[in-house]
C-alpha positions as CSV (number, residue, x, y, z in Angstrom):
1,M,0.3,0.0,0.0
2,G,1.3,3.6,-1.0
3,K,1.2,6.2,1.5
4,I,-1.9,7.3,3.3
5,R,-3.3,10.4,1.8
6,V,-4.1,12.9,4.4
7,G,-6.5,16.1,4.2
8,I,-6.4,18.5,7.2
9,I,-9.4,20.5,8.3
10,G,-8.6,23.7,10.5
11,T,-5.8,25.8,8.8
12,G,-5.2,27.8,12.5
13,N,-1.6,28.5,13.8
14,I,-1.2,24.6,14.9
15,S,-1.5,23.4,11.1
16,G,1.8,24.9,10.2
17,I,4.2,22.2,11.9
18,Y,1.9,19.6,10.6
19,F,2.3,20.9,7.0
20,Q,6.0,20.9,8.1
21,N,6.6,17.4,9.4
22,G,4.0,15.9,6.6
23,K,6.6,15.8,4.5
24,R,9.2,14.0,7.1
25,F,7.5,10.7,7.4
26,D,6.9,8.1,5.0
27,S,3.5,6.8,5.6
28,M,1.7,9.6,4.5
29,E,1.1,12.6,2.1
30,I,-0.8,16.2,3.1
31,V,-2.6,16.3,-0.2
32,A,-5.6,18.9,0.5
33,C,-6.6,21.3,3.5
34,A,-10.2,23.0,4.3
35,D,-11.6,25.4,6.9
36,L,-14.9,27.1,7.3
37,D,-13.2,29.9,5.8
38,V,-12.4,28.7,2.3
39,E,-10.2,31.6,1.4
40,R,-8.0,31.0,4.8
41,A,-7.4,27.4,3.5
42,K,-6.9,28.7,-0.2
43,A,-3.9,30.6,0.9
44,K,-2.5,27.8,3.6
45,A,-2.6,25.3,0.7
46,A,-0.7,27.5,-1.6
47,E,2.1,28.0,1.0
48,N,2.2,24.3,0.9
49,G,1.7,23.3,-2.4
50,V,-1.8,21.6,-1.7
51,R,-5.1,21.8,-2.8
52,G,-7.4,24.2,-0.7
53,C,-11.1,23.5,-0.7
54,S,-14.2,24.0,1.6
55,V,-14.7,21.2,4.4
56,Q,-17.5,19.5,2.4
57,E,-15.3,19.0,-0.7
58,L,-12.6,17.8,1.3
59,L,-15.0,14.8,3.1
60,E,-16.2,14.2,-0.2
61,A,-13.1,13.8,-2.0
62,P,-12.3,10.2,-3.2
63,D,-8.3,11.0,-2.7
64,I,-8.2,11.3,1.1
65,D,-7.8,8.2,3.0
66,M,-8.0,10.2,6.2
67,V,-8.5,13.5,8.0
68,I,-6.5,15.5,10.1
69,N,-8.9,17.2,12.3
70,L,-7.3,21.0,13.7
71,T,-10.4,22.4,14.4
72,I,-11.1,24.1,17.8
73,P,-12.2,21.8,20.8
74,Q,-16.0,22.0,20.5
75,A,-15.5,21.3,17.0
76,H,-13.8,18.3,17.3
77,A,-16.5,15.5,17.7
78,S,-18.8,16.8,15.1
79,V,-16.0,16.7,12.7
80,C,-14.6,13.4,13.6
81,I,-17.7,12.3,13.0
82,Q,-18.6,14.1,9.6
83,A,-14.9,12.5,8.4
84,L,-16.1,8.9,9.8
85,E,-19.5,9.0,8.2
86,A,-17.5,10.0,4.8
87,G,-15.5,6.7,5.4
88,K,-12.1,8.4,6.4
89,H,-9.9,7.5,9.2
90,V,-9.5,10.7,11.4
91,Y,-6.8,12.1,13.7
92,V,-8.1,14.9,16.1
93,E,-6.2,17.6,18.0
94,K,-6.2,17.0,21.7
95,P,-9.0,16.6,23.5
96,L,-10.8,14.0,21.4
97,A,-14.2,15.6,22.5
98,V,-15.3,18.4,24.8
99,T,-17.4,15.6,26.7
100,R,-17.4,12.1,27.4
101,E,-20.5,11.2,26.0
102,E,-19.4,13.2,22.7
103,G,-16.0,11.1,22.5
104,K,-17.5,7.7,23.2
105,K,-19.6,8.4,19.9
106,V,-16.7,8.9,18.2
107,L,-15.1,5.9,19.1
108,E,-18.4,3.9,18.5
109,L,-18.9,5.1,15.0
110,A,-15.6,4.5,14.3
111,R,-15.8,0.7,15.4
112,S,-18.9,0.3,13.0
113,K,-17.5,1.3,10.5
114,G,-13.9,-0.3,10.7
115,L,-12.2,2.8,10.7
116,L,-9.2,4.1,12.8
117,V,-9.4,7.2,15.4
118,G,-6.3,8.6,17.0
119,G,-5.4,11.9,18.6
120,A,-2.9,13.9,20.4
121,P,-0.9,14.5,22.1
122,D,1.6,12.7,20.3
123,T,4.5,14.1,22.5
124,F,5.0,10.6,24.4
125,L,6.4,9.3,20.9
126,G,9.4,11.8,21.1
127,G,12.9,10.3,22.1
128,G,12.1,11.9,26.2
129,I,9.4,9.9,26.7
130,Q,9.9,6.7,24.7
131,T,13.6,6.7,26.5
132,C,11.9,7.0,29.8
133,I,9.5,4.1,29.0
134,K,12.1,1.4,27.6
135,L,14.1,2.5,31.1
136,I,11.0,1.5,33.0
137,E,10.3,-1.9,30.7
138,D,13.9,-2.8,31.1
139,G,14.1,-2.5,35.0
140,W,16.1,0.4,35.6
141,I,13.8,2.0,38.6
142,G,12.6,-1.4,39.6
143,T,8.8,-1.9,40.0
144,P,7.1,1.4,39.4
145,I,5.3,2.7,42.6
146,G,4.4,6.3,42.0
147,A,4.6,9.6,39.6
148,T,4.1,12.8,40.3
149,A,3.3,15.5,37.9
150,F,3.1,19.4,38.2
151,M,1.9,21.9,35.3
152,M,2.2,25.2,37.4
153,S,1.7,28.9,35.6
154,G,-0.2,32.0,36.1
155,G,-2.6,31.7,33.1
156,H,-2.7,32.7,29.7
157,E,-4.1,36.2,29.8
158,S,-0.4,37.9,30.5
159,W,0.5,36.5,27.0
160,H,-2.1,34.9,24.7
161,P,-4.2,37.4,22.2
162,A,-7.2,35.9,23.4
163,P,-7.1,33.9,26.3
164,E,-11.4,33.9,27.2
165,F,-11.3,30.4,26.0
166,Y,-9.3,28.8,28.7
167,Y,-11.6,30.0,31.7
168,Q,-14.6,28.8,29.8
169,A,-16.4,25.4,29.5
170,G,-13.7,23.0,28.0
171,G,-10.9,25.2,29.0
172,G,-9.1,25.5,32.5
173,P,-5.8,24.1,33.4
174,M,-6.7,20.4,33.2
175,F,-8.3,20.5,30.0
176,D,-5.6,22.6,28.4
177,M,-2.4,20.9,29.6
178,G,-3.3,17.8,31.6
179,P,-3.6,15.8,28.3
180,Y,0.1,15.9,28.1
181,Y,0.9,14.9,31.6
182,L,-1.8,12.4,31.9
183,T,-0.7,10.7,28.1
184,A,2.9,10.5,29.4
185,M,1.6,8.5,32.4
186,V,-0.2,6.1,31.1
187,A,2.3,5.5,28.2
188,M,4.9,4.9,31.3
189,L,2.6,3.3,33.9
190,G,-0.3,1.6,31.9
191,P,-4.1,2.6,32.3
192,I,-5.9,4.3,35.2
193,S,-8.6,2.4,37.5
194,R,-9.8,5.4,39.5
195,V,-9.1,8.9,40.3
196,T,-10.1,11.5,42.9
197,G,-9.2,15.3,43.2
198,S,-10.0,18.8,44.3
199,A,-10.5,21.8,42.3
200,R,-11.6,25.6,42.6
201,I,-11.8,28.3,41.0
202,S,-9.3,30.9,42.8
203,F,-9.7,34.2,41.2
204,P,-13.6,34.4,39.7
205,E,-12.4,37.0,37.2
206,R,-9.2,37.7,35.2
207,K,-7.7,40.8,33.5
208,I,-6.0,40.4,30.4
209,T,-2.9,42.2,30.3
210,S,-1.6,41.0,26.8
211,Q,-2.8,42.7,23.7
212,P,-4.9,43.4,21.6
213,K,-7.7,42.9,24.6
214,Y,-5.6,44.4,27.7
215,G,-7.7,45.5,30.3
216,Q,-11.1,43.6,29.7
217,I,-12.3,41.5,32.5
218,I,-12.5,37.3,32.0
219,P,-15.2,35.9,33.8
220,V,-14.0,32.2,35.2
221,E,-16.4,29.8,34.6
222,V,-13.7,26.7,35.0
223,P,-11.8,25.2,38.2
224,T,-8.1,26.9,37.5
225,H,-6.4,25.1,40.4
226,V,-6.9,21.6,40.2
227,A,-5.3,18.6,42.2
228,G,-5.8,14.8,41.2
229,V,-5.0,11.5,42.5
230,L,-4.7,8.7,40.0
231,D,-4.8,4.7,40.8
232,F,-3.3,3.0,38.3
233,A,-4.3,-0.7,37.5
234,S,-0.5,-1.7,38.1
235,G,-0.7,-0.6,41.5
236,A,1.1,2.2,41.2
237,I,-0.1,5.7,42.6
238,G,0.3,9.0,40.6
239,T,-0.6,12.7,41.6
240,I,-1.3,15.6,39.0
241,L,-1.0,19.4,39.7
242,T,-2.6,21.8,37.2
243,S,-2.7,25.3,37.8
244,F,-3.4,28.6,36.3
245,D,-3.1,30.3,39.5
246,V,0.3,30.5,40.7
247,K,1.2,34.2,40.7
248,G,5.0,33.9,42.3
249,G,6.7,31.3,40.0
250,S,7.1,27.4,41.0
251,Q,10.7,25.5,40.8
252,L,8.5,21.7,40.8
253,P,9.6,19.2,38.3
254,R,7.4,18.2,35.3
255,I,6.9,14.6,36.1
256,E,8.8,12.0,38.1
257,V,8.2,8.1,38.3
258,Y,9.5,6.6,41.2
259,G,10.2,2.7,41.3
260,S,11.7,0.1,44.0
261,A,15.2,0.7,42.5
262,G,15.7,4.4,41.5
263,T,13.7,7.3,40.1
264,L,13.4,9.1,36.8
265,Q,12.7,12.7,36.1
266,V,10.7,12.6,32.7
267,P,11.2,15.3,30.3
268,D,8.2,18.6,30.0
269,P,5.8,16.1,28.0
270,N,5.0,19.0,26.1
271,T,7.7,18.9,24.0
272,F,9.2,15.7,22.3
273,G,13.0,15.7,24.0
274,G,15.2,15.8,27.0
275,P,16.6,16.0,29.4
276,V,15.7,12.2,31.1
277,L,17.5,12.2,34.6
278,Y,17.9,9.4,36.4
279,Q,19.0,8.6,40.3
280,R,19.4,4.8,41.5
281,A,18.7,3.7,44.6
282,G,21.3,4.5,47.3
283,T,22.9,6.9,45.5
284,R,22.5,10.9,45.7
285,E,23.9,11.9,42.3
286,W,21.3,12.4,39.2
287,S,22.7,11.5,35.8
288,E,21.3,12.7,33.0
289,L,20.8,9.7,30.3
290,P,21.2,9.8,26.7
291,L,18.0,9.6,24.5
292,L,17.8,6.1,22.7
293,Y,15.3,7.3,19.9
294,G,15.4,10.3,17.7
295,N,12.3,12.5,17.1
296,S,13.3,14.7,20.2
297,D,12.9,17.7,17.8
298,N,9.0,19.0,17.3
299,A,7.9,15.9,15.8
300,R,4.1,16.9,16.1
301,G,2.0,14.8,13.7
302,I,4.3,11.7,14.5
303,G,1.0,10.2,16.0
304,A,-0.6,11.2,13.2
305,A,2.2,9.4,10.8
306,D,2.2,6.3,13.0
307,M,-2.0,6.2,12.5
308,A,-1.1,5.8,8.8
309,E,1.7,3.1,9.3
310,A,-1.0,1.2,11.2
311,I,-3.6,1.5,8.0
312,R,-1.0,0.1,6.1
313,T,0.3,-2.3,8.0
314,G,-2.8,-3.4,10.2
315,R,-1.0,-3.4,13.6
316,P,-2.4,-1.4,16.3
317,H,-1.5,2.6,16.6
318,R,-0.2,4.3,19.5
319,A,-1.9,7.8,19.9
320,S,-5.1,5.6,19.6
321,G,-8.7,6.9,20.2
322,Q,-9.0,4.9,23.1
323,L,-5.6,6.4,24.8
324,T,-7.5,9.9,24.2
325,Y,-10.9,8.9,25.4
326,H,-9.5,7.3,28.5
327,V,-7.2,10.8,29.3
328,L,-10.7,12.5,28.4
329,E,-12.8,10.5,31.3
330,A,-9.8,11.0,33.4
331,M,-9.6,14.4,33.5
332,H,-13.7,14.5,34.1
333,G,-13.5,12.0,36.4
334,I,-11.2,14.1,39.1
335,H,-13.3,17.4,38.4
336,D,-16.6,15.0,38.9
337,A,-14.6,13.5,42.6
338,S,-14.2,17.2,43.3
339,E,-17.5,18.6,42.9
340,Q,-19.3,15.1,44.5
341,G,-16.8,14.5,47.3
342,V,-16.3,11.0,45.7
343,H,-13.6,8.5,44.1
344,Y,-14.9,7.8,40.3
345,R,-14.3,4.6,39.2
346,M,-12.7,4.7,35.5
347,K,-15.3,2.4,33.4
348,S,-12.7,2.9,30.1
349,E,-9.5,0.9,29.4
350,C,-6.8,1.2,27.1
351,E,-3.9,-1.1,26.0
352,R,-0.3,0.8,27.2
353,P,1.0,2.2,23.9
354,A,4.0,-0.1,22.5
355,V,7.1,1.3,22.9
356,L,8.7,2.4,19.7
357,P,11.2,-0.2,18.4
358,L,15.1,0.7,18.9
359,G,16.4,2.4,15.7
């Protein structure tokens, strides 16, 4: 089977890196792009040597096997469903959907049509986190017993040109950045069986201090400081803290994984590279370990390329719909647990994605 022919729907900022990296992967070729704003799609198409068209034209095009869905989160599920209905495999930016119900609908439709769904983040396929997974598999830290994850920030209103979305339904630090951290943790430690947590809105209003909306007040609709506890099916216990409320800075690591024989400090899961730091039990020194895998630059799109290879060969893909749904459910579960004062028992399962072959 030749290269999988891909059409991109949604030609905003994030599309640039997908077009750029589309040329480096052997399994797929981007042939078209579409947007609600057809003129914007045509301009982006001209820049990248592909054809630009309306969303409907792209969905009807017989020469497109797979859609990469880069629309806004509220449109993720509906565009995925349209693509599947049109008989096309679909790979979507995070999150898979805004609600669990929509996410389930996407997976069920794909299953009934024999099509694949995949989704971001695919940063866990970069050299940094793949190296960590391989080290854990090879026993460098012994039996994993726990992990911590921290995403501490002061919020987006100081730098983002249109930060309102981050404080509305579907936003907040957990839904914005949690997918990177939770996906990395599931890739290293396997699926989650139970979650609980606490979440609050620390500041009911935020003032935009970036341009062009300087001075505008944003009412906050979603929790902006979210602390979660994760019970993994393997027995390991994780904690995750995501915040837009840290006004004085933070020196916490991004992710650490603790085992019976040592500790790994995992690189920023919003990037593809290192450093990977390791401390063996009984020592006091951290060692930086060399990365065992490539793709340590901005390799965004590697998850889609891996899925295209899966379509060609019939093997499972790594950034799968099951994984993205599992992470979506865990994020909702932490918020549910906080609201209801309970543990939330996970209903979905997913396989831990296979580590990439060395070389």
